[in-house]
C-alpha positions as CSV (number, residue, x, y, z in Angstrom):
1,M,2.3,18.6,7.8
2,E,2.3,17.5,11.4
3,S,-1.5,17.3,12.0
4,I,-3.1,14.0,12.5
5,A,-5.1,14.4,9.2
6,D,-1.8,14.5,7.2
7,F,-0.1,11.3,8.3
8,C,-0.4,8.0,10.1
9,D,2.2,6.2,12.2
10,V,2.3,2.4,12.2
11,R,4.6,-0.4,13.5
12,I,6.2,-2.5,10.8
13,F,8.1,-5.8,10.7
14,P,10.8,-5.6,8.0
15,Q,12.6,-8.8,7.0
16,P,16.4,-9.2,7.7
17,D,17.5,-8.1,4.2
18,Q,15.2,-5.1,4.5
19,V,16.5,-4.3,7.9
20,E,20.1,-4.2,6.5
21,Q,19.1,-1.7,3.9
22,I,17.1,0.4,6.4
23,R,20.0,0.5,8.9
24,R,22.4,1.7,6.1
25,C,20.0,4.5,5.5
26,F,19.9,5.3,9.2
27,S,23.6,5.8,9.2
28,L,23.6,7.8,6.1
29,S,20.8,10.0,7.5
30,Q,22.9,10.7,10.6
31,N,25.8,11.7,8.5
32,V,23.6,14.1,6.5
33,V,22.5,15.7,9.7
34,R,26.1,16.2,10.9
35,E,27.0,17.8,7.6
36,I,24.1,20.2,7.4
37,L,24.6,21.3,11.1
38,K,28.1,22.3,10.3
39,I,27.0,24.9,7.8
40,S,23.6,26.0,8.9
41,Q,21.6,27.5,11.7
42,P,17.8,27.2,12.6
43,S,17.6,31.0,12.2
44,D,18.7,30.9,8.5
45,S,16.2,32.1,6.0
46,E,14.3,29.5,4.0
47,A,16.1,30.5,0.8
48,L,19.5,30.2,2.5
49,L,18.6,26.8,4.0
50,L,17.6,25.6,0.6
51,D,21.0,26.6,-0.9
52,K,22.8,24.9,2.0
53,S,20.7,21.8,1.5
54,L,21.5,21.6,-2.2
55,L,25.2,22.1,-1.3
56,T,25.1,19.2,1.1
57,L,23.2,17.1,-1.4
58,K,25.8,17.7,-4.0
59,K,28.6,16.8,-1.6
60,F,27.1,13.4,-0.8
61,Q,26.5,12.8,-4.5
62,N,30.2,13.6,-5.3
63,R,31.4,11.3,-2.5
64,S,29.5,8.4,-3.9
65,H,30.7,9.1,-7.5
66,H,27.1,9.3,-8.5
67,H,26.4,5.7,-7.6
68,L,23.9,6.2,-4.8
69,S,21.0,3.7,-4.7
70,R,17.5,5.2,-5.1
71,L,16.7,4.5,-1.4
72,A,19.9,6.2,-0.3
73,W,19.3,9.2,-2.5
74,E,15.8,9.6,-1.3
75,T,16.9,9.3,2.3
76,I,19.4,12.2,1.8
77,I,16.6,14.3,0.3
78,G,14.1,13.4,2.9
79,T,16.6,14.1,5.8
80,L,17.4,17.5,4.3
81,Y,13.7,18.3,3.9
82,Q,13.0,17.4,7.5
83,Y,15.8,19.7,8.7
84,R,14.5,22.6,6.7
85,Y,11.0,21.9,8.0
86,Y,12.3,21.7,11.5
87,C,14.0,25.2,11.1
88,R,10.8,26.7,9.8
89,R,8.8,25.4,12.7
90,V,11.3,26.8,15.2
91,Q,11.3,30.2,13.5
92,Q,7.5,30.2,13.6
93,E,7.5,29.1,17.2
94,K,4.6,26.8,16.5
95,V,5.9,23.9,18.6
96,C,8.5,23.1,21.2
97,K,11.8,22.0,19.7
98,S,11.7,18.7,21.6
99,D,8.4,17.8,20.1
100,L,9.6,17.8,16.5
101,F,10.0,14.6,14.5
102,F,13.5,15.8,13.4
103,N,14.8,16.0,17.0
104,K,13.2,12.8,18.2
105,S,14.4,10.5,15.3
106,I,16.7,11.9,12.7
107,S,19.4,13.6,14.7
108,K,19.7,10.7,17.2
109,S,19.0,7.5,15.1
110,G,18.5,8.6,11.5
111,V,15.6,7.7,9.2
112,C,15.1,5.8,5.9
113,C,13.0,7.8,3.4
114,V,10.8,6.6,0.5
115,L,9.7,9.3,-2.1
116,P,7.3,7.7,-4.6
117,K,7.8,9.1,-8.2
118,Q,4.3,8.1,-9.3
119,K,0.9,7.7,-7.6
120,G,0.4,4.1,-6.5
121,E,4.2,3.3,-6.4
122,A,4.1,3.2,-2.6
123,L,1.0,1.8,-1.0
124,L,-0.4,1.4,2.5
125,L,-2.8,-1.6,2.3
126,N,-4.7,-2.7,5.3
127,S,-2.0,-5.1,6.7
128,I,1.1,-4.4,4.5
129,L,3.2,-1.7,3.0
130,L,4.3,-2.0,-0.6
131,L,7.4,0.1,-1.2
132,P,9.7,0.7,-4.1
133,S,13.3,-0.6,-3.4
134,L,12.2,-2.3,-0.2
135,G,9.2,-4.4,-1.3
136,T,6.6,-5.8,1.0
137,I,6.6,-5.0,4.8
138,P,3.8,-6.3,7.1
139,L,2.1,-4.0,9.6
140,S,1.6,-4.9,13.2
141,S,-2.2,-4.8,12.9
142,P,-4.6,-4.2,10.0
143,W,-5.2,-0.5,9.0
144,E,-8.7,0.5,8.4
145,H,-8.3,1.9,4.9
146,C,-6.0,1.7,1.9
147,F,-3.9,4.6,0.6
148,N,-2.6,4.6,-2.9
149,Q,-1.4,8.2,-3.0
150,V,1.5,8.0,-0.5
151,T,3.6,11.2,-1.0
152,V,6.5,10.5,1.4
153,L,7.3,7.8,4.0
154,Y,9.8,7.8,6.8
155,I,11.0,4.6,8.5
156,Y,12.5,5.0,11.9
157,Q,13.4,3.0,15.0
158,L,11.8,3.4,18.4
159,G,13.5,1.2,20.9
160,E,13.4,-2.3,19.4
161,Q,10.5,-1.4,17.1
162,Y,10.5,-0.3,13.5
163,R,7.9,2.2,12.6
164,A,6.7,4.0,9.4
165,R,5.3,7.5,9.3
166,V,3.3,7.8,6.2
167,Y,2.3,11.1,4.6
168,S,-0.3,11.2,1.9
169,S,-2.4,13.4,-0.3
170,W,-5.1,10.8,0.2
171,P,-7.3,11.7,3.3
172,F,-6.5,9.7,6.3
173,E,-10.0,9.9,7.9
174,K,-11.5,6.5,8.4
175,A,-14.2,5.4,6.0
176,S,-17.8,5.7,7.3
177,P,-19.5,3.1,5.0
178,I,-23.2,3.2,4.4
179,Q,-24.8,-0.2,4.8
180,D,-26.1,-0.4,1.3
181,K,-28.0,-3.6,0.6
182,W,-26.1,-4.0,-2.7
183,L,-22.4,-3.3,-3.1
184,G,-20.6,-2.6,-6.3
185,L,-17.1,-4.3,-6.4
186,N,-14.2,-3.0,-8.5
187,L,-10.9,-4.9,-8.8
188,G,-8.5,-2.0,-9.3
189,K,-4.8,-1.8,-9.6
190,H,-2.2,-3.1,-7.1
191,K,-4.3,-6.0,-5.9
192,L,-7.0,-3.8,-4.3
193,V,-10.7,-4.4,-4.2
194,F,-12.8,-1.1,-4.0
195,L,-16.4,-1.0,-2.8
196,S,-19.1,1.4,-3.8
197,D,-19.5,2.4,-0.1
198,G,-16.0,4.0,0.0
199,R,-14.0,1.2,1.5
200,S,-11.1,-0.7,-0.1
201,F,-9.1,-3.8,0.8
202,S,-6.0,-5.6,-0.4
203,F,-6.5,-9.2,-1.6
204,Y,-2.7,-9.6,-1.9
205,H,-1.9,-12.9,-0.2
206,L,1.8,-13.3,-0.5
207,L,1.7,-15.8,-3.3
208,K,5.4,-15.8,-4.0
209,R,7.0,-17.6,-7.0
210,A,9.2,-19.7,-4.8
211,K,6.1,-21.1,-3.1
212,N,4.1,-21.9,-6.1
213,Q,4.9,-25.6,-6.0
214,N,3.9,-25.8,-2.4
215,I,0.7,-23.8,-2.7
216,L,-1.3,-26.2,-0.5
217,G,1.0,-25.3,2.4
218,E,0.0,-21.6,2.0
219,R,-3.8,-22.3,1.6
220,A,-4.7,-21.9,5.2
221,K,-2.9,-18.5,5.4
222,I,-4.5,-17.3,2.1
223,L,-8.0,-18.4,3.1
224,K,-7.7,-16.7,6.5
225,H,-6.8,-13.4,4.8
226,Y,-9.7,-13.7,2.4
227,N,-12.1,-14.6,5.2
228,E,-11.2,-11.5,7.1
229,I,-11.9,-9.4,4.0
230,F,-15.3,-11.1,3.4
231,N,-16.3,-10.6,7.0
232,R,-15.5,-6.9,6.8
233,I,-17.5,-6.6,3.6
234,D,-20.5,-8.6,4.8
235,H,-23.0,-7.0,7.1
236,P,-26.5,-8.2,8.4
237,N,-28.4,-6.1,5.8
238,L,-26.3,-7.0,2.8
239,S,-28.4,-8.5,0.0
240,G,-25.7,-9.0,-2.5
241,I,-22.6,-7.8,-4.5
242,I,-22.4,-6.7,-8.1
243,L,-19.4,-7.6,-10.3
244,W,-18.1,-6.3,-13.6
245,R,-18.1,-9.2,-16.1
246,S,-14.9,-8.1,-17.7
247,Q,-13.1,-8.5,-14.4
248,I,-14.0,-12.1,-14.0
249,P,-11.2,-14.3,-15.5
250,T,-12.4,-16.5,-18.4
251,V,-9.0,-18.0,-19.3
252,P,-6.1,-19.4,-17.2
253,P,-4.2,-16.5,-15.5
254,Q,-0.8,-15.8,-17.0
255,S,0.7,-13.8,-14.1
256,L,0.8,-14.0,-10.3
257,S,-1.3,-10.9,-10.1
258,M,-4.1,-12.5,-12.2
259,M,-3.8,-15.7,-10.2
260,E,-4.4,-13.7,-7.0
261,R,-7.4,-12.0,-8.6
262,C,-8.8,-15.4,-9.7
263,A,-8.2,-17.0,-6.3
264,F,-9.9,-14.0,-4.5
265,L,-12.9,-14.1,-6.7
266,L,-13.2,-17.8,-6.3
267,Y,-13.2,-17.5,-2.6
268,L,-15.6,-14.6,-2.7
269,L,-18.2,-16.5,-4.7
270,E,-17.9,-19.7,-2.6
271,K,-18.3,-17.6,0.6
272,A,-21.3,-15.6,-0.9
273,A,-23.0,-18.9,-1.9
274,T,-22.6,-20.3,1.6
275,A,-23.7,-17.1,3.3
276,G,-26.7,-16.6,1.1
277,V,-25.4,-13.4,-0.4
278,K,-26.6,-12.9,-4.0
279,V,-24.3,-12.0,-6.8
280,R,-25.1,-9.9,-9.9
281,V,-23.0,-9.3,-13.0
282,V,-23.1,-6.2,-15.2
283,S,-21.7,-6.3,-18.8
284,E,-21.5,-2.6,-19.5
285,I,-20.8,0.4,-17.3
286,E,-20.4,4.1,-18.2
287,L,-16.8,5.2,-17.6
288,Q,-15.5,8.7,-18.1
289,N,-12.0,8.8,-16.5
290,R,-13.3,7.6,-13.3
291,N,-11.1,6.6,-10.3
292,D,-11.4,3.2,-8.7
293,F,-14.0,4.2,-6.1
294,E,-16.1,5.9,-8.8
295,K,-15.9,2.7,-10.9
296,A,-17.2,0.7,-8.0
297,Q,-20.2,3.1,-7.8
298,A,-20.7,2.9,-11.5
299,I,-20.8,-0.9,-11.2
300,R,-23.3,-0.6,-8.4
301,H,-25.7,1.6,-10.4
302,A,-25.2,0.1,-13.8
303,A,-28.4,-0.9,-15.7
304,G,-29.0,-4.4,-17.1
305,S,-27.4,-6.5,-14.3
306,Q,-28.0,-10.3,-14.3
307,D,-28.3,-12.4,-11.2
308,I,-26.2,-15.5,-10.9
309,V,-28.7,-18.1,-9.9
310,D,-26.4,-21.2,-9.9
311,F,-22.9,-20.4,-8.6
312,R,-21.5,-23.9,-9.5
313,P,-20.5,-23.3,-13.2
314,L,-18.7,-20.1,-12.5
315,I,-16.9,-21.5,-9.4
316,E,-15.9,-24.6,-11.4
317,S,-14.6,-22.5,-14.2
318,L,-12.5,-20.3,-11.9
319,Q,-11.1,-23.4,-10.1
320,Q,-10.1,-25.0,-13.5
321,N,-8.5,-21.7,-14.7
322,L,-6.6,-21.3,-11.4
323,R,-5.2,-24.8,-11.6
324,L,-4.1,-24.4,-15.2
325,G,-2.5,-21.1,-14.4
326,M,-0.6,-22.5,-11.4
327,R,0.5,-25.5,-13.5
328,S,1.8,-23.3,-16.2
329,E,3.7,-21.1,-13.7
330,S,5.3,-24.2,-12.1
331,S,6.4,-25.4,-15.5
332,C,8.1,-22.0,-16.1
333,L,9.9,-22.3,-12.8
334,K,11.3,-25.7,-13.7
335,I,12.6,-24.4,-17.0
């Protein structure tokens, strides 16, 4: 679990309300450590450690009268798991005690733990974390790949910094894209765009409900984010991109997620037209329980694609649909 291939460690910038929740979990985690240390030893067998961990878990559950928040409950479980993991490593003498994550962070300062129940519930996306309970947390610098199979995540404090250690069943090796002259583009779940060369990006641009009526004030920030994505997709040998027709909005978007998709596609087409990058559209692709990357490859190799010669009608249609969608959302806010 401690090899570089199994986790990444990034600096994060939680908001004040998130910091408050995280610090409560830090304190809870320290209390859990004190409790488990009272009744256990690093030399205990794994079966005995598990029994003692379950006993500690039940004790905290009883103290709270079964009203622990999900974040608190997961922090207790994560802290106990790290303690058992620490004991196993000491028994196996694989590393020095002082090098363990448990000694460095949990026993001194505590941790906040997130355990996703479903794939895609917690995400690491280029420049942000999307977490159940806590929500969106920006990263200090863009990550080079997206991970939508986060298995466990620990937030801890290092000096004045907040950091996240993210474990995943998704491989953490950086993508090595082939500079294909044509790229298939798939708009998957969780505001991710997947490319047929194995890369993925988040087109999530923080379009919050409270800011809908002041969307012009956010335009510069949104366009900067989209421009970064296009610059990372584009390369000197790129001839064009291929889209799936059913993923192009033809009606005003009815949700923030669809508005974000519409806005991203609009910018992508405008930028492609300016950069001289061609765009093709496919109407049918063969899908057999494919994942998002495989869908992007299927789009890339689908037969019967049609080039978009004149971008203007499609761009104007997207612009109109986006305006109508935002107007509808603003009306709902007033009500």
